[in-house]
VOGU-3710 file (C-alpha; in Angstrom, 3 decimals, decimal comma):
1> mtrphfqllm> -54,391/7,189/-14,618  -52,662/4,046/-15,816  -53,929/0,677/-14,672  -50,827/-0,175/-12,520  -51,128/3,138/-10,680  -54,865/2,564/-10,193  -54,160/-0,888/-8,703  -51,582/0,535/-6,309  -53,961/3,226/-5,097  -56,741/0,689/-4,704
11> lawlfvaapa> -54,474/-1,457/-2,531  -53,628/1,587/-0,454  -57,323/2,466/-0,074  -58,211/-1,106/0,891  -55,426/-1,145/3,479  -56,319/2,214/5,001  -59,968/1,292/5,155  -59,352/-2,143/6,630  -60,339/-2,685/10,279  -57,384/-2,781/12,656
21> agwaqdrrva> -58,897/-5,062/15,259  -56,937/-8,229/15,805  -53,947/-7,331/13,609  -51,415/-8,042/16,341  -52,702/-11,591/16,572  -53,333/-12,197/12,935  -50,298/-13,249/10,917  -52,161/-12,674/7,686  -52,857/-9,088/8,657  -49,183/-8,602/9,605
31> eeadrayqla> -48,169/-9,802/6,154  -50,670/-7,392/4,623  -49,140/-4,617/6,714  -45,708/-5,431/5,319  -47,087/-5,347/1,796  -48,644/-1,978/2,586  -45,279/-0,777/3,860  -43,606/-1,808/0,597  -46,421/-0,083/-1,299  -45,803/3,134/0,637
41> irleqsgnre> -42,111/2,997/-0,272  -42,969/2,584/-3,961  -45,507/5,396/-3,792  -42,921/7,711/-2,285  -40,368/6,763/-4,943  -42,890/7,525/-7,677  -43,623/10,957/-6,166  -46,923/10,130/-4,426  -45,739/11,266/-1,009  -49,165/12,120/0,393
51> qaltifyrlv> -50,505/8,614/-0,223  -47,303/7,207/1,269  -47,750/9,391/4,365  -51,308/8,182/4,772  -50,140/4,580/4,824  -47,253/5,289/7,207  -49,585/7,136/9,620  -51,949/4,186/9,673  -49,089/1,713/10,168  -47,758/3,703/13,131
61> ddfpanqryy> -51,272/3,926/14,665  -51,914/0,210/14,337  -48,355/-0,984/15,098  -47,023/1,527/17,654  -44,205/-0,804/18,734  -42,813/-1,216/15,227  -39,687/0,960/15,008  -39,374/0,581/11,238  -42,765/2,178/10,588  -42,083/4,976/13,106
71> qqlkrllrnt> -38,693/5,819/11,629  -40,017/5,872/8,069  -42,854/8,211/9,034  -40,432/10,612/10,714  -38,086/10,493/7,741  -40,825/11,294/5,260  -42,171/14,132/7,379  -38,681/15,638/7,576  -38,177/15,254/3,842  -41,472/17,005/3,136
81> hqhtellqvi> -40,667/19,743/5,697  -43,743/18,967/7,796  -41,959/19,696/11,067  -45,051/20,621/13,072  -46,597/17,266/12,207  -43,251/15,632/13,013  -43,338/17,168/16,513  -46,783/15,702/17,074  -45,712/12,243/15,921  -42,690/12,306/18,247
91> ddyllrrpvd> -44,804/13,576/21,177  -47,321/10,782/20,638  -44,509/8,257/20,514  -42,922/9,569/23,721  -46,188/9,014/25,563  -45,512/5,328/24,990  -41,682/5,414/25,171  -40,716/8,342/27,439  -37,118/7,130/27,815  -36,284/7,294/24,102
101> iqsrveigda> -33,495/9,887/24,238  -32,925/9,929/20,478  -36,533/10,968/19,831  -36,248/13,716/22,438  -33,136/15,040/20,715  -35,057/15,060/17,427  -37,641/17,367/18,993  -34,927/20,004/19,208  -34,029/19,395/15,552  -37,693/19,880/14,556
111> ylalgqkdqa> -37,973/23,146/16,503  -34,795/24,371/14,879  -36,166/23,501/11,431  -39,203/25,653/12,295  -36,891/28,552/13,185  -37,632/28,258/16,891  -34,089/28,395/18,291  -35,057/28,999/21,922  -37,467/26,044/21,955  -34,759/23,829/20,434
121> laawegilqq> -32,229/24,810/23,094  -34,849/24,335/25,796  -35,674/20,861/24,475  -32,027/19,807/24,568  -31,525/21,325/28,009  -34,624/19,456/29,157  -33,023/16,173/28,129  -30,013/16,854/30,361  -32,337/17,736/33,254  -34,507/14,662/32,753
131> fpgnpmaerl> -31,551/12,261/32,342  -28,827/13,655/34,624  -25,517/11,867/34,327  -26,627/9,808/31,345  -23,578/9,656/28,989  -25,679/8,941/25,910  -27,940/11,938/26,568  -24,987/14,214/27,206  -23,114/13,117/24,092  -26,171/13,422/21,842
141> vlthliannf> -26,991/16,902/23,085  -23,419/18,151/22,778  -23,105/16,674/19,295  -26,296/18,381/18,131  -25,259/21,703/19,631  -21,941/21,626/17,779  -23,480/20,347/14,553  -25,966/23,233/14,553  -23,335/25,935/15,212  -24,246/26,522/18,856
151> teeatakleq> -20,565/26,530/19,672  -20,758/28,893/22,666  -23,669/26,993/24,183  -21,919/23,671/23,580  -18,658/24,897/25,119  -20,430/26,306/28,190  -22,447/23,134/28,674  -19,355/20,963/28,206  -17,413/22,932/30,842  -20,366/22,594/33,200
161> lravkhdssf> -20,549/18,832/32,686  -16,789/18,425/33,088  -16,940/20,318/36,389  -19,803/18,169/37,663  -18,033/14,972/36,622  -14,600/16,168/37,796  -13,336/14,964/34,427  -11,628/17,586/32,273  -11,323/15,126/29,364  -15,007/14,190/29,154
171> faldmgrlya> -16,163/14,166/25,500  -12,728/15,441/24,453  -12,153/12,931/21,636  -15,606/13,621/20,194  -15,141/17,378/20,509  -11,775/17,120/18,799  -13,320/15,281/15,879  -16,188/17,762/15,687  -13,837/20,745/15,691  -11,590/19,070/13,086
181> srlnfdlatd> -14,568/18,376/10,824  -15,350/22,103/11,004  -11,689/22,913/10,171  -11,007/24,416/13,586  -7,720/22,585/14,078  -6,589/24,799/16,948  -9,507/23,837/19,207  -9,392/20,259/17,910  -5,784/19,963/19,064  -6,692/21,284/22,519
191> eylrylasqp> -9,382/18,642/22,872  -7,137/15,849/21,613  -4,482/16,834/24,140  -7,092/16,828/26,906  -8,037/13,308/25,940  -4,428/12,165/25,686  -3,630/13,546/29,145  -6,193/11,200/30,712  -5,778/8,323/28,238  -2,033/8,047/27,421
201> qaagiitnqi> -2,598/4,527/26,070  -4,650/6,134/23,284  -1,595/7,855/21,778  -2,038/5,950/18,509  -5,646/7,115/18,168  -4,752/10,751/18,778  -1,750/10,593/16,468  -3,921/9,223/13,665  -6,416/12,051/14,194  -3,693/14,710/14,068
211> lrfpiepevm> -2,136/13,135/10,977  -5,396/13,897/9,161  -4,837/17,633/9,556  -3,985/19,427/6,295  -0,382/20,049/5,262  -0,266/23,808/5,794  2,498/25,835/7,501  0,140/27,547/9,928  -1,325/24,228/11,034  2,132/22,699/11,509
221> nmlrekllsr> 3,337/25,730/13,479  0,284/25,532/15,720  0,852/21,823/16,331  4,528/22,332/17,157  3,752/25,126/19,599  0,980/23,263/21,417  2,595/19,829/21,514  6,063/21,036/22,458  4,609/23,135/25,283  3,168/19,997/26,870
231> gspvvlrala> 6,533/18,255/26,831  5,322/14,819/27,902  6,928/11,815/26,155  3,578/10,677/24,785  2,844/14,079/23,229  6,370/14,442/21,877  6,088/11,049/20,174  2,791/12,151/18,616  4,509/15,257/17,243  7,347/13,075/15,966
241> svefkhgnft> 4,836/11,056/13,943  3,522/14,270/12,385  7,029/15,474/11,570  7,862/12,095/10,034  4,839/12,343/7,758  6,062/15,721/6,550  9,597/14,430/5,980  11,192/16,461/8,786  13,402/13,568/9,860  15,995/15,548/11,841
251> qvvelfhlaq> 13,219/16,951/14,033  11,871/13,424/14,468  15,187/12,213/15,896  15,393/15,241/18,200  11,866/14,599/19,464  12,674/10,956/20,189  15,640/12,096/22,254  13,518/14,696/24,088  10,974/11,975/24,827  13,792/9,774/26,175
261> appkdlldla> 12,724/6,940/23,897  14,090/3,518/24,913  16,694/1,799/22,698  14,149/-0,550/21,095  12,104/2,442/19,898  15,259/4,105/18,582  16,060/0,943/16,649  12,571/0,893/15,149  12,942/4,561/14,185  16,285/3,804/12,528
271> ldlikegeyd> 14,670/1,048/10,466  11,946/3,479/9,356  14,601/6,027/8,398  16,442/3,411/6,334  13,254/2,834/4,337  13,203/6,580/3,617  16,846/6,561/2,529  17,906/8,671/5,530  21,121/6,740/6,102  23,020/9,421/8,055
281> laqqlmqqil> 20,353/9,714/10,741  19,799/5,956/10,863  23,545/5,393/11,228  23,728/7,895/14,107  20,916/6,100/15,920  22,538/2,686/15,450  25,828/3,957/16,790  24,061/5,543/19,760  22,423/2,182/20,530  25,791/0,429/20,364
291> rdpaaaplye> 27,225/2,903/22,907  24,393/2,254/25,378  25,153/-0,614/27,842  21,430/-0,941/28,544  20,864/-1,792/24,872  23,153/-4,848/24,907  20,326/-7,271/23,900  19,917/-5,196/20,736  23,567/-5,116/19,723  23,401/-7,994/17,247
301> qaimelagiy> 20,419/-6,568/15,377  21,856/-3,048/15,489  25,173/-4,200/14,002  23,285/-6,146/11,332  21,282/-3,063/10,367  24,346/-0,810/10,524  26,115/-3,151/8,118  23,076/-2,897/5,862  23,328/0,900/5,978  26,965/0,801/4,901
311> lartqlheat> 26,031/-1,566/2,092  23,232/0,743/0,944  25,621/3,715/1,074  27,984/1,919/-1,271  25,884/3,550/-4,011  25,384/0,335/-5,930  25,585/1,029/-9,629  23,311/-0,701/-12,072  22,352/0,315/-15,584  18,758/1,053/-14,664
321> lslagfypgn> 16,247/1,253/-17,478  12,573/1,600/-16,628  11,124/-0,373/-19,534  13,767/-1,394/-22,031  15,367/-4,448/-20,492  15,537/-7,757/-22,304  11,998/-8,946/-21,632  11,676/-6,265/-18,912  10,473/-7,559/-15,578  10,959/-11,194/-16,615
331> rffdlpfisi> 12,641/-13,031/-13,753  14,400/-15,465/-16,093  16,424/-12,604/-17,548  16,972/-10,653/-14,329  20,724/-10,126/-13,907  21,983/-10,341/-10,310  25,424/-8,794/-10,556  26,221/-5,293/-9,285  29,254/-3,102/-9,890  30,393/-0,275/-7,618
341> aesqleplrr> 32,556/2,769/-8,122  36,102/2,695/-6,770  35,335/5,694/-4,542  32,586/3,746/-2,810  34,615/0,743/-1,724  35,142/2,013/1,835  31,460/1,682/2,927  31,474/-1,812/1,417  34,569/-2,752/3,427  32,901/-1,501/6,611
351> sialydslit> 29,796/-3,491/5,834  31,798/-6,674/5,301  33,772/-6,057/8,511  30,550/-5,741/10,510  29,118/-8,928/9,038  32,384/-10,692/9,881  32,118/-9,460/13,470  28,575/-10,802/13,715  29,729/-14,182/12,475  32,688/-14,227/14,899
361> twqspwarlr> 30,787/-13,016/17,965  27,282/-14,414/17,475  27,792/-17,031/14,712  24,933/-15,201/12,990  23,477/-17,197/10,068  21,737/-14,015/8,849  25,099/-12,263/8,585  26,462/-15,262/6,669  23,577/-15,039/4,209  24,140/-11,324/3,616
371> lgnikyrild> 27,889/-11,771/3,326  27,381/-14,642/0,892  25,175/-12,416/-1,250  27,831/-9,676/-1,267  30,503/-12,152/-2,361  28,209/-13,480/-5,093  26,687/-10,282/-6,448  29,510/-7,776/-5,984  32,855/-9,478/-5,383  32,589/-12,434/-7,810
381> dfdgaiadlq> 33,869/-14,614/-4,955  31,681/-17,581/-5,774  33,576/-20,118/-3,659  33,471/-17,816/-0,654  29,746/-17,259/-1,185  29,110/-21,018/-1,268  31,074/-21,518/1,963  29,062/-18,818/3,765  25,700/-20,074/2,535  26,443/-23,684/3,380
391> aalqdrrars> 27,486/-22,643/6,886  24,232/-20,700/7,273  22,321/-23,739/6,031  23,692/-25,819/8,908  22,402/-23,398/11,544  19,051/-24,436/12,972  18,159/-20,793/13,627  18,129/-20,195/9,879  15,336/-22,605/8,970  13,126/-19,808/7,715
401> mhpeimlrlv> 15,925/-18,838/5,315  16,470/-22,322/3,864  14,438/-21,638/0,677  16,400/-18,461/-0,028  19,739/-20,134/0,742  19,085/-23,231/-1,384  17,920/-21,254/-4,405  20,818/-18,833/-4,042  23,234/-21,771/-4,024  21,752/-22,889/-7,348
411> diwiakgdle> 22,411/-19,389/-8,720  25,999/-19,419/-7,527  26,767/-22,806/-9,105  25,292/-21,424/-12,323  27,618/-18,435/-11,946  30,552/-20,866/-11,542  29,522/-22,465/-14,837  28,753/-25,853/-13,238  25,193/-26,664/-14,293  25,475/-30,255/-13,025
421> aaervrrese> 26,288/-29,055/-9,500  23,480/-26,527/-9,755  21,053/-29,331/-10,671  22,267/-31,447/-7,719  21,572/-28,597/-5,302  18,194/-28,029/-6,937  17,253/-31,693/-6,445  18,439/-31,570/-2,847  16,195/-28,578/-2,279  13,209/-30,645/-3,417
431> hrlkskdqln> 13,722/-32,817/-0,330  14,410/-29,938/2,064  11,564/-27,615/1,097  7,963/-28,444/1,876  5,407/-25,801/0,933  3,805/-25,626/-2,498  5,142/-22,133/-3,170  8,686/-23,212/-2,309  8,474/-26,288/-4,505  7,123/-24,144/-7,343
441> lvelkrvell> 10,271/-22,008/-7,097  12,388/-25,165/-7,218  10,537/-26,234/-10,372  11,165/-22,824/-11,913  14,869/-23,295/-11,271  14,578/-26,540/-13,207  13,175/-24,556/-16,129  16,068/-22,089/-15,897  18,654/-24,876/-15,865  17,079/-26,562/-18,899
451> llaghrdsll> 17,237/-23,220/-20,694  20,906/-22,693/-19,882  21,770/-26,297/-20,788  20,347/-25,713/-24,278  17,900/-28,654/-24,062  15,209/-26,939/-26,132  12,818/-29,892/-26,551  12,981/-30,881/-22,865  12,550/-27,244/-21,933  9,392/-26,830/-24,018
461> atlggvlaal> 7,897/-30,046/-22,648  8,637/-28,962/-19,079  7,286/-25,479/-19,724  3,935/-26,926/-20,786  3,621/-28,908/-17,560  4,712/-26,051/-15,323  2,340/-23,587/-16,994  -0,555/-26,000/-16,519  0,365/-26,556/-12,861  0,798/-22,875/-11,985
471> gpedpyfndl> -2,161/-21,359/-13,812  -2,601/-17,780/-15,092  -2,852/-16,287/-11,599  0,706/-17,217/-10,661  3,176/-14,274/-10,821  5,595/-16,396/-12,874  3,004/-17,392/-15,484  3,644/-14,478/-17,860  7,401/-14,887/-17,490  7,089/-18,531/-18,523
481> melsglvrrf> 4,844/-17,644/-21,464  7,401/-15,112/-22,715  10,175/-17,669/-22,320  8,167/-20,275/-24,212  7,481/-17,850/-27,050  11,125/-16,847/-27,261  12,375/-20,446/-27,427  9,828/-21,412/-30,086  11,006/-18,602/-32,354  14,379/-20,358/-32,578
491> qewpepyqaf> 12,765/-23,682/-33,584  14,090/-23,595/-37,150  17,369/-21,963/-36,186  19,341/-24,291/-33,882  22,759/-22,712/-34,416  21,739/-19,145/-33,464  19,804/-20,674/-30,562  22,850/-22,446/-29,160  24,921/-19,269/-29,539  22,200/-17,274/-27,777
501> iqserlvrqn> 22,059/-19,824/-24,933  25,835/-19,805/-24,604  25,757/-16,012/-24,288  23,099/-16,310/-21,552  25,345/-18,713/-19,642  28,202/-16,210/-19,910  25,970/-13,400/-18,677  25,032/-15,450/-15,591  28,726/-16,015/-14,945  29,227/-12,232/-14,974
511> rrseavalls> 31,236/-12,546/-18,194  29,342/-9,940/-20,179  32,260/-8,925/-22,370  32,562/-12,478/-23,676  28,794/-12,616/-24,233  28,997/-9,361/-26,213  31,809/-10,729/-28,401  29,885/-13,951/-29,029  26,656/-12,221/-30,040  28,551/-9,728/-32,183
521> avlkmkptpv> 30,074/-12,617/-34,132  26,660/-14,244/-34,587  25,201/-10,967/-35,827  27,830/-10,705/-38,551  26,660/-13,976/-40,080  23,845/-14,271/-42,589  20,687/-12,559/-41,265  17,913/-14,861/-40,051  14,399/-14,252/-38,666  15,870/-14,429/-35,141
531> spiiqyrlah> 18,544/-11,793/-35,822  16,403/-9,003/-34,239  16,411/-10,973/-30,973  20,189/-11,360/-31,087  20,676/-7,694/-31,983  18,403/-6,399/-29,232  20,030/-8,589/-26,576  23,423/-7,366/-27,771  22,258/-3,743/-27,571  20,977/-4,341/-24,044
541> lhalqgnylq> 24,272/-5,919/-22,945  26,225/-2,984/-24,387  24,041/-0,681/-22,297  24,761/-2,730/-19,178  28,476/-2,518/-19,962  28,325/1,260/-20,344  28,901/1,146/-24,100  26,069/3,570/-24,754  26,886/4,631/-28,332  27,088/1,027/-29,515
551> aedlglsiag> 23,863/0,208/-27,666  22,015/3,135/-29,235  23,263/2,348/-32,749  22,209/-1,296/-32,420  18,841/-0,426/-30,933  17,984/2,076/-33,646  19,089/-0,151/-36,551  17,161/-3,385/-35,917  15,849/-4,631/-39,261  12,472/-6,137/-40,040
561> dtefnemgll> 9,113/-5,612/-38,401  9,087/-7,179/-34,931  8,520/-6,000/-31,384  12,291/-5,587/-31,127  12,160/-2,568/-33,459  9,855/-0,963/-30,936  12,042/-2,023/-28,016  15,183/-0,816/-29,788  13,806/2,723/-30,094  12,686/2,603/-26,462
571> laaeiadylv> 16,134/1,376/-25,417  17,833/4,264/-27,232  15,438/6,746/-25,621  16,007/5,422/-22,120  19,773/5,301/-22,548  19,700/9,006/-23,434  17,312/9,702/-20,578  18,622/7,693/-17,625  22,208/6,730/-18,463  23,648/9,541/-20,595
581> gdknaaatry> 21,468/12,342/-19,231  20,727/13,906/-22,641  17,131/14,971/-21,981  16,694/16,626/-25,390  17,674/13,472/-27,277  15,514/11,420/-24,918  12,469/13,621/-25,498  12,946/13,487/-29,269  13,135/9,695/-29,199  10,151/9,380/-26,866
591> lsfldtypls> 8,099/11,551/-29,218  9,193/9,419/-32,173  8,179/6,321/-30,208  4,709/7,746/-29,483  4,190/8,645/-33,139  5,538/5,350/-34,499  3,951/2,943/-31,984  0,655/4,491/-30,818  -0,712/1,068/-29,785  2,325/-0,009/-27,786
601> iyhdpvrlry> 1,750/-1,401/-24,311  4,386/1,119/-23,213  2,528/4,075/-24,712  1,166/5,490/-21,437  4,385/5,351/-19,366  6,350/6,781/-22,305  3,796/9,583/-22,716  4,011/10,427/-19,020  7,805/10,478/-19,124  7,740/12,719/-22,221
611> rvlrpefn> 5,473/15,160/-20,362  8,014/15,287/-17,528  10,788/16,155/-19,979  8,641/18,568/-21,968  6,272/20,205/-19,455  5,700/23,114/-21,812  3,673/20,794/-24,065  1,357/19,569/-21,268
//
């Protein structure tokens, strides 16, 4: 025996042999008891369970009121399968605490562990006889019956208790959970419906329980049959939530109508359907609301949302590339303009007409903001956009939108090519906006304007201050770092820099063709170390313009050894994948990318996309 083990056993022996008299009054002895308790725990952990039991027995004898010692002794006896001894310990304890229902329930567990089923059932029945009408006793007994597979006994006892209480929903929520945990979803549903019948305000609780059921046809069919047969609005709404989860949106709308849902609930459902892209159903609901005289207080919001549906159905067209933008995800190079197909103009016209009606009837500043954005992003009507946004800015109801309106006005003046006016609006916004986050956005607009003005030295100085003020946790920090790195690469090349900045101004004026011509001319000059930047931006702009062959050729022919070689190959792959639809060419280019750039930060998303295109190689 090692010396540490010998010392532990000696401490245990000293404790067990120590006289108990006066311990309750002696703080020193109480502290020794706690040390003995910790010793018993360590002995058990090291495998010396018998010594640990000896200490726990003595602790329980000398401190019968201490629940911690009693619980630990019971636990260790259960773990060592000494159930007969456990029964004796519980019996001794109940002589002192006869009303401890939990301990009485554990007697049944101990009998069951000994294989004495009848004694276990008798013990649990005895609890109900000794504590009639006690909810805790009834719930504990029923729970233990179910947990130990005494389903028939539990069901019979539950029916008996429900009859005595004249409460058919007693213990229904608990029974539902117990049945669900044992994968008996049929009986679980019955119990949940019992509970819901007496507690209709608990519809959310029951719905959440049912939503946890597995996605299997037989389970769904059972739910539909049981819930539809009840027919109450509360139950029908619960079924609607289940159908929504499974994407059965037409059934959801039908269930809302069967439940005679009020207009406000129909409006909320329509908004949820819009999020799912279910525009037809959402549009039907909005139009139904607008035909209902009782829904008049909702008309303004319904028209606003209906206009939004028409706008969404315009099928806005953008050259969408997952990874291969110019500094992808960087807000300073995010292009706001959207083009639409000629065949999709009609939904846009309807959307604009609805916004106009909101402005005429309700003087809605929210409609003005949306209409201003349409004129800016889609129609190139910059003057009209400014007029709408300035009118919205004057409406006191639109105070919460002031940050968005002011910053959008800066964007529109940039789009008009008037950087001085954009700076005036930006400075005005410094006085209107108050919060730190809002003022940070204003400062970021200052950075953008310095970039577009071509003031490289002022831009770099400002970037340093803004980066220090924001800190690495700010979502714009990485964007600013990328911008700083890009500008510094042009430090020895002022002429290409000014041409690049001029092209960026043209892009923000939605004059991409002119930007393409400008960068093409720059690229024909003598190559410089910044030529890969120019070439990649030109390739990206060609992709945005739909000139896919030119974009691919430029992306695949970038000279030198920079990150733009990597991005050029990725651009060509994504053009083939998402814009041209040539999956074979895309897969070939993705594979080449994986082989050529195994350490790329885009390696994992490219690999996953390649596996989608080539599942046979998974």
